[in-house]
Biopython code that builds the backbone (N, CA, C, O; Angstrom):
import numpy as np
from Bio.PDB.StructureBuilder import StructureBuilder

atoms = [
    (1, "MET", "N", (0.875, -1.171, 0.011)),
    (1, "MET", "CA", (-0.016, 0.009, -0.006)),
    (1, "MET", "C", (0.899, 1.242, 0.019)),
    (1, "MET", "O", (1.937, 1.275, 0.681)),
    (2, "LYS", "N", (0.467, 2.222, -0.717)),
    (2, "LYS", "CA", (1.245, 3.500, -0.815)),
    (2, "LYS", "C", (0.707, 4.449, 0.211)),
    (2, "LYS", "O", (-0.499, 4.679, 0.291)),
    (3, "PHE", "N", (1.626, 5.019, 1.020)),
    (3, "PHE", "CA", (1.249, 5.988, 2.049)),
    (3, "PHE", "C", (1.861, 7.324, 1.795)),
    (3, "PHE", "O", (3.028, 7.405, 1.414)),
    (4, "LYS", "N", (1.111, 8.381, 1.995)),
    (4, "LYS", "CA", (1.687, 9.741, 1.991)),
    (4, "LYS", "C", (2.271, 10.019, 3.332)),
    (4, "LYS", "O", (1.639, 9.777, 4.360)),
    (5, "LEU", "N", (3.528, 10.550, 3.334)),
    (5, "LEU", "CA", (4.209, 10.820, 4.578)),
    (5, "LEU", "C", (4.090, 12.266, 5.011)),
    (5, "LEU", "O", (4.050, 13.166, 4.172)),
    (6, "SER", "N", (4.036, 12.496, 6.297)),
    (6, "SER", "CA", (4.135, 13.797, 6.883)),
    (6, "SER", "C", (4.863, 13.681, 8.210)),
    (6, "SER", "O", (5.093, 12.587, 8.724)),
    (7, "ALA", "N", (5.215, 14.825, 8.744)),
    (7, "ALA", "CA", (5.867, 14.866, 10.087)),
    (7, "ALA", "C", (5.213, 15.892, 10.901)),
    (7, "ALA", "O", (4.798, 16.918, 10.362)),
    (8, "SER", "N", (5.086, 15.688, 12.182)),
    (8, "SER", "CA", (4.340, 16.624, 13.051)),
    (8, "SER", "C", (5.203, 17.818, 13.479)),
    (8, "SER", "O", (4.660, 18.831, 13.920)),
    (9, "GLY", "N", (6.490, 17.724, 13.363)),
    (9, "GLY", "CA", (7.388, 18.823, 13.776)),
    (9, "GLY", "C", (7.286, 19.991, 12.770)),
    (9, "GLY", "O", (6.889, 19.820, 11.617)),
    (10, "THR", "N", (7.654, 21.154, 13.253)),
    (10, "THR", "CA", (7.683, 22.337, 12.459)),
    (10, "THR", "C", (9.096, 22.749, 12.110)),
    (10, "THR", "O", (9.432, 22.917, 10.938)),
    (11, "PHE", "N", (9.949, 22.916, 13.162)),
    (11, "PHE", "CA", (11.296, 23.329, 12.985)),
    (11, "PHE", "C", (12.271, 22.196, 13.272)),
    (11, "PHE", "O", (12.036, 21.378, 14.162)),
    (12, "TYR", "N", (13.386, 22.148, 12.504)),
    (12, "TYR", "CA", (14.345, 21.021, 12.629)),
    (12, "TYR", "C", (15.742, 21.563, 12.617)),
    (12, "TYR", "O", (16.029, 22.591, 12.003)),
    (13, "ASN", "N", (16.654, 20.819, 13.342)),
    (13, "ASN", "CA", (18.069, 21.112, 13.197)),
    (13, "ASN", "C", (18.626, 20.378, 12.002)),
    (13, "ASN", "O", (17.906, 19.616, 11.358)),
    (14, "ASN", "N", (19.933, 20.593, 11.679)),
    (14, "ASN", "CA", (20.498, 20.034, 10.502)),
    (14, "ASN", "C", (20.485, 18.521, 10.511)),
    (14, "ASN", "O", (20.259, 17.907, 9.468)),
    (15, "LYS", "N", (20.723, 17.897, 11.663)),
    (15, "LYS", "CA", (20.749, 16.441, 11.750)),
    (15, "LYS", "C", (19.392, 15.810, 11.394)),
    (15, "LYS", "O", (19.314, 14.870, 10.603)),
    (16, "ASP", "N", (18.332, 16.353, 12.001)),
    (16, "ASP", "CA", (16.942, 15.863, 11.751)),
    (16, "ASP", "C", (16.552, 16.151, 10.336)),
    (16, "ASP", "O", (15.919, 15.313, 9.695)),
    (17, "LYS", "N", (16.914, 17.343, 9.804)),
    (17, "LYS", "CA", (16.543, 17.686, 8.452)),
    (17, "LYS", "C", (17.186, 16.715, 7.467)),
    (17, "LYS", "O", (16.514, 16.252, 6.545)),
    (18, "GLU", "N", (18.453, 16.398, 7.634)),
    (18, "GLU", "CA", (19.136, 15.501, 6.704)),
    (18, "GLU", "C", (18.474, 14.089, 6.747)),
    (18, "GLU", "O", (18.310, 13.449, 5.708)),
    (19, "LYS", "N", (18.105, 13.627, 7.942)),
    (19, "LYS", "CA", (17.494, 12.357, 8.061)),
    (19, "LYS", "C", (16.160, 12.310, 7.317)),
    (19, "LYS", "O", (15.892, 11.349, 6.596)),
    (20, "LEU", "N", (15.316, 13.341, 7.484)),
    (20, "LEU", "CA", (14.006, 13.399, 6.823)),
    (20, "LEU", "C", (14.109, 13.571, 5.292)),
    (20, "LEU", "O", (13.251, 13.115, 4.536)),
    (21, "GLU", "N", (15.191, 14.246, 4.871)),
    (21, "GLU", "CA", (15.398, 14.413, 3.437)),
    (21, "GLU", "C", (15.598, 13.064, 2.731)),
    (21, "GLU", "O", (15.332, 12.938, 1.535)),
    (22, "LYS", "N", (16.067, 12.064, 3.479)),
    (22, "LYS", "CA", (16.186, 10.747, 2.865)),
    (22, "LYS", "C", (14.841, 10.098, 2.467)),
    (22, "LYS", "O", (14.780, 9.174, 1.656)),
    (23, "LEU", "N", (13.766, 10.634, 3.084)),
    (23, "LEU", "CA", (12.409, 10.158, 2.731)),
    (23, "LEU", "C", (11.774, 11.065, 1.649)),
    (23, "LEU", "O", (10.656, 10.801, 1.208)),
    (24, "GLY", "N", (12.471, 12.112, 1.231)),
    (24, "GLY", "CA", (11.972, 13.010, 0.209)),
    (24, "GLY", "C", (11.393, 14.309, 0.701)),
    (24, "GLY", "O", (10.879, 15.090, -0.100)),
    (25, "PHE", "N", (11.457, 14.570, 1.997)),
    (25, "PHE", "CA", (10.946, 15.809, 2.556)),
    (25, "PHE", "C", (11.812, 16.986, 2.025)),
    (25, "PHE", "O", (13.016, 16.829, 1.826)),
    (26, "GLU", "N", (11.198, 18.135, 1.806)),
    (26, "GLU", "CA", (11.919, 19.327, 1.420)),
    (26, "GLU", "C", (11.709, 20.405, 2.464)),
    (26, "GLU", "O", (10.658, 20.513, 3.094)),
    (27, "PHE", "N", (12.776, 21.211, 2.619)),
    (27, "PHE", "CA", (12.785, 22.193, 3.714)),
    (27, "PHE", "C", (13.078, 23.579, 3.163)),
    (27, "PHE", "O", (13.676, 23.746, 2.100)),
    (28, "LYS", "N", (12.630, 24.567, 3.933)),
    (28, "LYS", "CA", (13.024, 25.948, 3.747)),
    (28, "LYS", "C", (13.722, 26.365, 5.042)),
    (28, "LYS", "O", (13.587, 25.714, 6.079)),
    (29, "THR", "N", (14.471, 27.465, 4.956)),
    (29, "THR", "CA", (15.213, 27.900, 6.124)),
    (29, "THR", "C", (14.754, 29.276, 6.582)),
    (29, "THR", "O", (14.269, 30.088, 5.795)),
    (30, "THR", "N", (14.917, 29.507, 7.849)),
    (30, "THR", "CA", (14.606, 30.828, 8.382)),
    (30, "THR", "C", (15.888, 31.227, 9.200)),
    (30, "THR", "O", (16.466, 30.399, 9.904)),
    (31, "LYS", "N", (16.273, 32.422, 9.088)),
    (31, "LYS", "CA", (17.472, 32.913, 9.794)),
    (31, "LYS", "C", (17.157, 34.196, 10.489)),
    (31, "LYS", "O", (16.707, 35.158, 9.867)),
    (32, "GLU", "N", (17.389, 34.222, 11.783)),
    (32, "GLU", "CA", (17.216, 35.412, 12.617)),
    (32, "GLU", "C", (18.556, 35.842, 13.166)),
    (32, "GLU", "O", (19.343, 35.005, 13.609)),
    (33, "VAL", "N", (18.827, 37.137, 13.145)),
    (33, "VAL", "CA", (20.066, 37.636, 13.651)),
    (33, "VAL", "C", (19.789, 38.491, 14.907)),
    (33, "VAL", "O", (19.016, 39.449, 14.880)),
    (34, "TYR", "N", (20.455, 38.098, 15.999)),
    (34, "TYR", "CA", (20.266, 38.813, 17.275)),
    (34, "TYR", "C", (21.696, 39.315, 17.656)),
    (34, "TYR", "O", (22.434, 38.616, 18.351)),
    (35, "GLY", "N", (22.058, 40.495, 17.201)),
    (35, "GLY", "CA", (23.379, 41.034, 17.459)),
    (35, "GLY", "C", (24.388, 40.106, 16.732)),
    (35, "GLY", "O", (24.345, 39.960, 15.510)),
    (36, "GLU", "N", (25.287, 39.489, 17.513)),
    (36, "GLU", "CA", (26.295, 38.603, 16.927)),
    (36, "GLU", "C", (25.837, 37.166, 16.828)),
    (36, "GLU", "O", (26.516, 36.325, 16.237)),
    (37, "PHE", "N", (24.644, 36.878, 17.428)),
    (37, "PHE", "CA", (24.069, 35.520, 17.392)),
    (37, "PHE", "C", (23.166, 35.323, 16.232)),
    (37, "PHE", "O", (22.272, 36.132, 15.982)),
    (38, "VAL", "N", (23.389, 34.239, 15.502)),
    (38, "VAL", "CA", (22.560, 33.943, 14.348)),
    (38, "VAL", "C", (21.844, 32.591, 14.630)),
    (38, "VAL", "O", (22.463, 31.562, 14.899)),
    (39, "CYS", "N", (20.533, 32.672, 14.551)),
    (39, "CYS", "CA", (19.682, 31.446, 14.783)),
    (39, "CYS", "C", (19.138, 30.980, 13.430)),
    (39, "CYS", "O", (18.329, 31.684, 12.826)),
    (40, "GLU", "N", (19.549, 29.847, 12.954)),
    (40, "GLU", "CA", (19.061, 29.276, 11.703)),
    (40, "GLU", "C", (18.310, 27.981, 11.999)),
    (40, "GLU", "O", (18.841, 27.078, 12.645)),
    (41, "GLU", "N", (17.072, 27.902, 11.520)),
    (41, "GLU", "CA", (16.256, 26.712, 11.663)),
    (41, "GLU", "C", (15.685, 26.325, 10.333)),
    (41, "GLU", "O", (15.495, 27.158, 9.447)),
    (42, "TRP", "N", (15.407, 25.025, 10.202)),
    (42, "TRP", "CA", (14.798, 24.493, 9.007)),
    (42, "TRP", "C", (13.383, 24.137, 9.287)),
    (42, "TRP", "O", (13.073, 23.637, 10.368)),
    (43, "TYR", "N", (12.507, 24.379, 8.346)),
    (43, "TYR", "CA", (11.102, 23.971, 8.503)),
    (43, "TYR", "C", (10.590, 23.338, 7.244)),
    (43, "TYR", "O", (11.037, 23.660, 6.143)),
    (44, "LEU", "N", (9.617, 22.405, 7.413)),
    (44, "LEU", "CA", (9.097, 21.679, 6.287)),
    (44, "LEU", "C", (8.295, 22.606, 5.329)),
    (44, "LEU", "O", (7.488, 23.435, 5.748)),
    (45, "ASP", "N", (8.563, 22.416, 4.063)),
    (45, "ASP", "CA", (7.842, 23.205, 3.055)),
    (45, "ASP", "C", (6.595, 22.406, 2.703)),
    (45, "ASP", "O", (6.633, 21.512, 1.857)),
    (46, "ASP", "N", (5.470, 22.745, 3.374)),
    (46, "ASP", "CA", (4.216, 22.014, 3.149)),
    (46, "ASP", "C", (3.697, 22.187, 1.756)),
    (46, "ASP", "O", (2.923, 21.344, 1.303)),
    (47, "ASP", "N", (4.081, 23.254, 1.023)),
    (47, "ASP", "CA", (3.573, 23.466, -0.317)),
    (47, "ASP", "C", (4.092, 22.458, -1.286)),
    (47, "ASP", "O", (3.430, 22.179, -2.286)),
    (48, "VAL", "N", (5.272, 21.884, -1.036)),
    (48, "VAL", "CA", (5.884, 20.963, -2.034)),
    (48, "VAL", "C", (6.078, 19.546, -1.481)),
    (48, "VAL", "O", (6.483, 18.654, -2.226)),
    (49, "ASN", "N", (5.802, 19.325, -0.215)),
    (49, "ASN", "CA", (6.062, 18.007, 0.333)),
    (49, "ASN", "C", (4.992, 17.018, -0.093)),
    (49, "ASN", "O", (3.840, 17.089, 0.336)),
    (50, "THR", "N", (5.395, 16.117, -0.927)),
    (50, "THR", "CA", (4.582, 15.024, -1.405)),
    (50, "THR", "C", (5.405, 13.764, -1.339)),
    (50, "THR", "O", (5.624, 13.106, -2.356)),
    (51, "SER", "N", (5.857, 13.426, -0.171)),
    (51, "SER", "CA", (6.652, 12.237, 0.020)),
    (51, "SER", "C", (5.757, 11.014, 0.227)),
    (51, "SER", "O", (4.774, 11.086, 0.964)),
    (52, "PHE", "N", (6.086, 9.907, -0.411)),
    (52, "PHE", "CA", (5.318, 8.705, -0.306)),
    (52, "PHE", "C", (6.235, 7.533, -0.031)),
    (52, "PHE", "O", (7.427, 7.573, -0.335)),
    (53, "ILE", "N", (5.669, 6.492, 0.547)),
    (53, "ILE", "CA", (6.434, 5.265, 0.823)),
    (53, "ILE", "C", (5.501, 4.087, 0.511)),
    (53, "ILE", "O", (4.292, 4.166, 0.723)),
    (54, "GLU", "N", (6.050, 3.062, 0.035)),
    (54, "GLU", "CA", (5.325, 1.798, -0.262)),
    (54, "GLU", "C", (5.589, 0.853, 0.867)),
    (54, "GLU", "O", (6.739, 0.483, 1.107)),
    (55, "ILE", "N", (4.558, 0.449, 1.571)),
    (55, "ILE", "CA", (4.640, -0.507, 2.698)),
    (55, "ILE", "C", (3.648, -1.673, 2.396)),
    (55, "ILE", "O", (2.447, -1.431, 2.279)),
    (56, "LYS", "N", (4.118, -2.867, 2.275)),
    (56, "LYS", "CA", (3.284, -3.972, 1.866)),
    (56, "LYS", "C", (2.872, -4.878, 3.028)),
    (56, "LYS", "O", (1.857, -5.568, 2.931)),
    (57, "THR", "N", (3.647, -4.892, 4.137)),
    (57, "THR", "CA", (3.328, -5.830, 5.187)),
    (57, "THR", "C", (3.413, -5.116, 6.554)),
    (57, "THR", "O", (4.012, -4.048, 6.682)),
    (58, "LEU", "N", (2.793, -5.746, 7.563)),
    (58, "LEU", "CA", (2.907, -5.212, 8.875)),
    (58, "LEU", "C", (4.323, -5.234, 9.353)),
    (58, "LEU", "O", (4.725, -4.364, 10.125)),
    (59, "LYS", "N", (5.103, -6.206, 8.919)),
    (59, "LYS", "CA", (6.539, -6.270, 9.302)),
    (59, "LYS", "C", (7.273, -5.011, 8.733)),
    (59, "LYS", "O", (8.079, -4.412, 9.446)),
    (60, "GLU", "N", (7.009, -4.613, 7.486)),
    (60, "GLU", "CA", (7.630, -3.418, 6.936)),
    (60, "GLU", "C", (7.178, -2.185, 7.741)),
    (60, "GLU", "O", (7.978, -1.294, 8.029)),
    (61, "LEU", "N", (5.920, -2.153, 8.089)),
    (61, "LEU", "CA", (5.402, -1.006, 8.867)),
    (61, "LEU", "C", (6.131, -0.936, 10.252)),
    (61, "LEU", "O", (6.499, 0.146, 10.709)),
    (62, "ASN", "N", (6.323, -2.093, 10.890)),
    (62, "ASN", "CA", (7.021, -2.130, 12.138)),
    (62, "ASN", "C", (8.446, -1.694, 12.018)),
    (62, "ASN", "O", (8.967, -0.994, 12.886)),
    (63, "GLU", "N", (9.098, -2.110, 10.925)),
    (63, "GLU", "CA", (10.484, -1.716, 10.703)),
    (63, "GLU", "C", (10.595, -0.234, 10.491)),
    (63, "GLU", "O", (11.517, 0.402, 11.001)),
    (64, "PHE", "N", (9.642, 0.342, 9.725)),
    (64, "PHE", "CA", (9.604, 1.785, 9.543)),
    (64, "PHE", "C", (9.458, 2.491, 10.870)),
    (64, "PHE", "O", (10.156, 3.474, 11.120)),
    (65, "ALA", "N", (8.580, 2.025, 11.720)),
    (65, "ALA", "CA", (8.380, 2.628, 13.046)),
    (65, "ALA", "C", (9.623, 2.493, 13.939)),
    (65, "ALA", "O", (9.931, 3.410, 14.701)),
    (66, "LYS", "N", (10.306, 1.414, 13.859)),
    (66, "LYS", "CA", (11.527, 1.266, 14.662)),
    (66, "LYS", "C", (12.606, 2.229, 14.192)),
    (66, "LYS", "O", (13.386, 2.718, 15.009)),
    (67, "GLU", "N", (12.666, 2.505, 12.931)),
    (67, "GLU", "CA", (13.701, 3.463, 12.405)),
    (67, "GLU", "C", (13.318, 4.910, 12.680)),
    (67, "GLU", "O", (14.183, 5.723, 13.005)),
    (68, "TRP", "N", (12.033, 5.244, 12.556)),
    (68, "TRP", "CA", (11.618, 6.667, 12.610)),
    (68, "TRP", "C", (10.916, 7.024, 13.919)),
    (68, "TRP", "O", (10.601, 8.199, 14.112)),
    (69, "GLY", "N", (10.659, 6.108, 14.806)),
    (69, "GLY", "CA", (10.050, 6.407, 16.087)),
    (69, "GLY", "C", (8.522, 6.344, 15.970)),
    (69, "GLY", "O", (7.999, 5.685, 15.071)),
    (70, "GLU", "N", (7.831, 6.998, 16.839)),
    (70, "GLU", "CA", (6.364, 6.899, 16.867)),
    (70, "GLU", "C", (5.747, 7.410, 15.543)),
    (70, "GLU", "O", (6.180, 8.398, 14.950)),
    (71, "ILE", "N", (4.771, 6.708, 15.152)),
    (71, "ILE", "CA", (4.042, 7.094, 13.912)),
    (71, "ILE", "C", (2.538, 7.058, 14.134)),
    (71, "ILE", "O", (2.055, 6.349, 15.016)),
    (72, "VAL", "N", (1.829, 7.785, 13.372)),
    (72, "VAL", "CA", (0.376, 7.795, 13.363)),
    (72, "VAL", "C", (-0.047, 7.365, 11.988)),
    (72, "VAL", "O", (0.331, 7.982, 10.993)),
    (73, "VAL", "N", (-0.852, 6.280, 11.922)),
    (73, "VAL", "CA", (-1.315, 5.727, 10.631)),
    (73, "VAL", "C", (-2.807, 5.969, 10.545)),
    (73, "VAL", "O", (-3.563, 5.595, 11.442)),
    (74, "SER", "N", (-3.223, 6.597, 9.462)),
    (74, "SER", "CA", (-4.628, 6.843, 9.230)),
    (74, "SER", "C", (-4.906, 6.821, 7.714)),
    (74, "SER", "O", (-4.140, 7.409, 6.950)),
    (75, "ASN", "N", (-5.973, 6.161, 7.269)),
    (75, "ASN", "CA", (-6.275, 6.059, 5.852)),
    (75, "ASN", "C", (-5.040, 5.675, 5.082)),
    (75, "ASN", "O", (-4.482, 4.597, 5.291)),
    (76, "GLU", "N", (-4.617, 6.518, 4.219)),
    (76, "GLU", "CA", (-3.423, 6.275, 3.387)),
    (76, "GLU", "C", (-2.277, 7.217, 3.763)),
    (76, "GLU", "O", (-1.474, 7.595, 2.911)),
    (77, "ASN", "N", (-2.208, 7.589, 5.033)),
    (77, "ASN", "CA", (-1.212, 8.554, 5.541)),
    (77, "ASN", "C", (-0.415, 7.914, 6.703)),
    (77, "ASN", "O", (-0.930, 7.130, 7.500)),
    (78, "ILE", "N", (0.885, 8.306, 6.741)),
    (78, "ILE", "CA", (1.691, 7.943, 7.898)),
    (78, "ILE", "C", (2.345, 9.273, 8.312)),
    (78, "ILE", "O", (2.997, 9.944, 7.512)),
    (79, "GLU", "N", (2.149, 9.620, 9.571)),
    (79, "GLU", "CA", (2.731, 10.822, 10.151)),
    (79, "GLU", "C", (3.872, 10.421, 11.071)),
    (79, "GLU", "O", (3.652, 9.639, 11.996)),
    (80, "ILE", "N", (5.014, 10.895, 10.868)),
    (80, "ILE", "CA", (6.112, 10.693, 11.824)),
    (80, "ILE", "C", (5.908, 11.653, 12.974)),
    (80, "ILE", "O", (6.053, 12.866, 12.819)),
    (81, "TYR", "N", (5.567, 11.097, 14.144)),
    (81, "TYR", "CA", (5.173, 11.861, 15.325)),
    (81, "TYR", "C", (6.427, 12.288, 16.041)),
    (81, "TYR", "O", (6.794, 11.686, 17.050)),
    (82, "ASN", "N", (7.128, 13.357, 15.526)),
    (82, "ASN", "CA", (8.375, 13.809, 16.139)),
    (82, "ASN", "C", (8.279, 15.122, 16.871)),
    (82, "ASN", "O", (9.281, 15.750, 17.213)),
    (83, "ASP", "N", (7.010, 15.529, 17.106)),
    (83, "ASP", "CA", (6.791, 16.756, 17.915)),
    (83, "ASP", "C", (5.312, 16.812, 18.156)),
    (83, "ASP", "O", (4.526, 16.080, 17.553)),
    (84, "ASN", "N", (4.944, 17.722, 19.075)),
    (84, "ASN", "CA", (3.546, 17.894, 19.326)),
    (84, "ASN", "C", (2.787, 18.361, 18.106)),
    (84, "ASN", "O", (3.323, 19.164, 17.343)),
    (85, "ARG", "N", (1.592, 17.913, 17.883)),
    (85, "ARG", "CA", (0.826, 18.297, 16.741)),
    (85, "ARG", "C", (-0.476, 18.975, 17.067)),
    (85, "ARG", "O", (-1.206, 19.402, 16.173)),
    (86, "GLU", "N", (-0.777, 19.078, 18.375)),
    (86, "GLU", "CA", (-1.965, 19.789, 18.799)),
    (86, "GLU", "C", (-1.793, 21.251, 18.534)),
    (86, "GLU", "O", (-0.690, 21.782, 18.657)),
    (87, "GLY", "N", (-2.839, 21.897, 18.181)),
    (87, "GLY", "CA", (-2.686, 23.342, 17.978)),
    (87, "GLY", "C", (-3.704, 23.860, 17.132)),
    (87, "GLY", "O", (-3.726, 25.060, 16.856)),
]
sb = StructureBuilder()
sb.init_structure("model")
sb.init_model(0)
sb.init_chain("A")
sb.init_seg("    ")
for serial, (resi, resn, name, xyz) in enumerate(atoms, 1):
    if name == "N":
        sb.init_residue(resn, " ", resi, " ")
    sb.init_atom(name, np.array(xyz, "f"), 0.0, 1.0, " ", f" {name:<3s}", serial, name[0])
structure = sb.get_structure()
């Protein structure tokens, strides 16, 4: 079955961004300058994110969850639950 992927987080550091990019997620960056301090964060570009994964068995779904952590499965969607999503 083909699932559309999403992630519940909004902002990501470089390490998490690079990991999610392996699934096809695309990011934009925001940079804030506070005097000499520069804060750069990455956020998911919801306008272009159409990442999908093919999962055929419960074993494959379990392996995906072991690699990516908690997930929420509904209809034809899998959300990587890596942050609060209430709001």
